[in-house]
C-alpha positions in Angstrom: -89.0 78.8 43.2 -91.8 80.9 43.0 -93.8 79.0 41.0 -92.7 75.8 43.2 -94.4 77.7 46.1 -97.1 79.5 44.2 -98.8 75.8 43.6 -98.0 74.4 46.5 -100.6 77.3 47.9 -102.5 77.1 45.9 -102.8 73.2 46.7 -103.4 74.2 50.2 -106.4 76.3 49.0 -107.9 74.2 46.9 -108.3 71.9 50.4 -109.8 74.6 52.6 -106.8 74.8 55.1 -106.5 78.0 56.8 -103.6 79.7 56.8 -102.3 78.1 53.3 -99.9 81.1 52.3 -98.2 80.6 55.5 -97.8 77.0 55.9 -96.3 77.2 52.0 -94.1 79.5 52.7 -92.4 77.8 56.4 -92.8 74.0 54.3 -91.0 75.8 51.4 -88.4 77.2 54.5 -88.0 73.7 55.8 -86.9 72.2 52.2 -84.4 75.2 52.0 -83.2 74.6 55.3 -83.7 78.7 55.6 -86.1 80.8 58.3 -88.9 81.4 57.2 -88.3 85.3 56.6 -85.9 83.8 54.1 -87.6 82.3 51.4 -89.4 85.7 50.1 -85.1 87.0 49.1 -84.9 83.7 47.5 -88.1 83.4 45.0 -86.5 84.2 41.7 -83.5 81.1 42.5 -84.2 78.2 41.1 -85.6 75.8 43.5 -83.3 71.9 43.6 -83.9 68.9 42.5 -84.0 67.5 46.1 -85.2 71.1 47.4 -88.3 70.2 45.0 -88.8 67.0 46.1 -89.1 68.0 49.9 -91.3 70.8 49.6 -93.7 68.1 46.8 -93.4 65.7 50.5 -94.7 68.2 53.0 -97.2 70.1 50.9 -98.9 66.0 50.1 -98.3 65.4 54.2 -99.6 69.1 55.1 -103.2 67.9 52.8 -103.3 64.8 54.8 -103.7 67.5 58.0 -100.7 66.9 59.8 -99.4 69.8 61.6 -96.9 72.0 59.8 -95.1 71.8 62.7 -95.5 67.7 62.5 -93.5 68.0 59.3 -91.1 70.0 59.7 -89.7 68.5 63.5 -90.0 72.1 65.3 -91.9 75.3 65.0 -90.2 79.2 65.6 -91.6 80.6 68.7 -90.6 84.4 70.0 -88.3 84.5 67.6 -86.6 81.0 68.8 -86.7 77.7 67.3 -88.8 74.4 69.7 -88.4 70.9 69.1 -92.0 69.5 68.8 -93.7 66.3 68.6 -97.0 64.5 69.0 -97.0 64.6 73.3 -96.8 67.9 73.4 -99.4 71.4 72.4 -98.1 72.7 69.3 -96.6 77.0 69.9 -99.6 78.7 69.3 -98.5 82.7 67.5 -101.0 84.0 70.0 -99.5 82.9 73.2 -96.5 84.9 72.5 -99.3 87.0 74.0 -98.2 85.8 77.3 -95.4 86.1 76.9 -95.0 89.8 76.1 -97.5 90.6 78.9 -95.0 88.2 81.2 -92.2 90.8 79.9 -94.1 94.0 81.6 -92.9 93.6 84.7 -89.6 92.4 86.0 -89.1 89.1 87.7 -86.3 87.0 88.3 -88.2 83.3 89.3 -90.7 81.8 87.3 -92.1 79.2 87.7 -94.6 77.6 84.4 -97.4 75.5 85.1 -97.9 72.3 81.9 -94.5 73.7 80.2 -95.5 71.0 77.3 -92.2 72.4 75.1 -91.1 74.7 77.2 -92.2 77.2 75.0 -92.9 79.6 77.4 -90.2 79.0 80.4 -87.2 79.1 77.8 -88.5 82.7 76.3 -88.8 83.8 79.3 -85.3 83.1 80.4 -84.0 83.1 77.2 -85.4 87.9 77.1 -84.5 87.6 80.7 -80.8 86.4 81.7 -81.0 86.6 85.3 -83.6 85.0 85.3 -83.9 81.0 87.0 -86.7 78.9 86.5 -89.7 75.5 87.4 -91.7 74.0 84.4 -93.6 71.4 85.9 -95.8 69.0 84.1 -97.8 65.4 84.4 -96.2 64.3 80.8 -93.0 62.3 81.2 -92.6 62.3 77.1 -93.4 65.9 77.7 -91.0 67.0 79.6 -88.6 65.6 77.8 -89.5 67.5 74.8 -88.9 70.3 76.7 -85.3 69.7 78.2 -83.8 69.1 74.6 -85.5 72.6 73.9 -84.0 74.1 77.0 -80.6 72.4 75.8 -80.5 73.2 71.8 -81.2 77.0 73.7 -78.2 76.8 76.0 -80.8 77.7 78.7 -80.7 73.5 81.2 -78.3 75.6 83.6 -81.4 77.8 85.1 -84.3 76.0 85.1 -86.0 72.2 86.3 -88.1 70.4 84.7 -90.7 68.5 86.8 -93.4 65.7 87.1 -96.4 67.3 88.7 -99.5 67.2 89.2 -99.7 71.2 88.9 -98.7 72.5 92.1 -98.9 69.1 93.7 -95.1 68.5 94.3 -93.7 72.5 94.0 -92.3 74.1 96.9 -91.6 77.7 97.4 -92.5 81.2 95.6 -91.5 82.4 92.5 -92.3 86.3 91.5 -93.5 84.9 88.1 -96.1 82.1 87.6 -97.4 81.3 84.0 -99.6 78.5 81.5 -101.1 77.9 79.3 -103.0 74.5 80.2 -106.0 72.9 78.8 -109.5 74.9 78.6 -111.4 73.2 75.7 -114.6 71.7 76.7 -115.3 67.9 75.9 -118.2 69.0 74.1 -116.0 71.3 72.4 -113.2 68.7 71.0 -115.9 67.3 68.2 -115.3 70.8 65.8 -111.4 71.1 66.6 -109.6 71.0 63.1 -108.6 67.9 62.4 -104.7 68.7 62.4 -105.5 69.9 66.0 -107.9 66.2 67.3 -106.4 63.9 65.6 -102.0 64.9 66.0 -101.9 66.6 69.3 -102.2 64.9 72.5 -105.7 65.3 74.0 -104.4 65.9 77.4 -102.8 69.1 76.4 -105.8 70.4 74.6 -109.0 68.8 76.9 -110.2 68.7 80.9 -112.9 66.4 79.6 -115.5 68.9 81.1 -116.3 72.1 81.5 -112.7 73.5 79.4 -112.1 75.3 83.8 -110.9 72.9 85.1 -107.1 72.8 85.2 -108.2 76.9 85.8 -109.6 75.7 89.6 -106.5 74.0 89.9 -104.5 76.0 89.3 -106.3 79.2 91.1 -106.3 77.0 94.2 -102.7 76.4 94.0 -100.9 79.2 92.6 -101.4 81.5 95.4 -99.6 79.9 97.9 -96.6 79.5 95.6 -96.9 83.4 94.8 -94.1 85.6 96.0 -95.6 89.3 97.4 -96.8 90.9 94.3 -96.5 88.4 92.7 -97.9 87.3 89.0 -100.2 85.3 87.6 -100.7 84.6 83.6 -102.3 82.3 81.8 -103.8 81.6 78.8 -107.7 81.3 78.1 -110.3 80.5 75.5 -112.0 83.3 74.1 -114.8 83.2 76.0 -113.2 82.3 79.2 -112.3 85.6 80.2 -115.5 86.2 83.0 -115.1 82.6 84.8 -111.5 82.9 85.2 -111.2 86.2 86.6 -113.9 85.6 89.1 -112.1 82.2 89.9 -108.8 84.4 90.1 -110.6 87.0 92.0 -112.1 83.6 95.0 -108.3 83.0 94.7 -108.1 86.4 96.4 -106.0 88.4 93.7 -105.6 91.8 93.3 -105.4 93.3 89.7 -107.4 91.1 87.5 -107.4 92.3 83.7 -108.2 90.1 80.7 -105.7 90.5 77.8 -106.5 90.3 73.8 -104.6 88.9 71.8 -103.2 89.8 67.7 -106.1 89.4 66.7 -108.0 91.2 68.9 -109.3 88.0 71.1 -109.8 87.8 74.8 -106.4 85.6 75.6 -104.6 86.4 79.0 -105.8 86.8 82.6 -103.8 88.4 85.0 -103.6 89.0 88.8 -101.1 89.8 91.2 -100.6 88.7 94.9 -101.0 90.6 97.3 -97.8 93.4 98.3 
């Protein structure tokens, strides 16, 4: 197995793909039907013909710039498996920063705006067994993916999924509101990797303008749905901290802060409603 894994990794590297080591390991895990962290324990095992064929096919698809999550049908996020399709944004490790920050304080109710796969909302509910949540999205197809993930994780009884343009069809107040909205500007789209630009829904990537439209909508609506002392956390592009913080401030939020991800890049802006 080690020989096949190394050869696959080298082919991805030669093609200039970032994260070749990780991708090869994940694709081998898919071929074996095991979690990625188990691959290293089986490197000396022989690779069966079906697994070798599956791995070779997966490497070829990755060389065509198809996202790993589409090849495998899903992705691990915060220790759980989430189904991923072309209708939703591919969950990324840096988004786990938002989940970590959200879990730093107690909450009973959570609203996820633009839920996509549901990875943020469902991770939070799984980590807080007493909490309930609402996930909204403008895409019916995305909500169907989120519902399937909720069912797979046994969380359907603790959340509601609703078709809504941000907070337009939201009622009630929540202890916590989270969102990973489209924040890539129209000018930046051409520079995205083909994996992202050609395979992920543009609706979840860009607002078609300056990349701040979603934050303007969220900060206009979210304060009306925050409980006293409730928190708002949003993922951002690494240059957007000052602009999004200003929107939080204009919306009357307090304790505003910009938080960095595991790579040291600004990734999340947080704020709090008056207690």
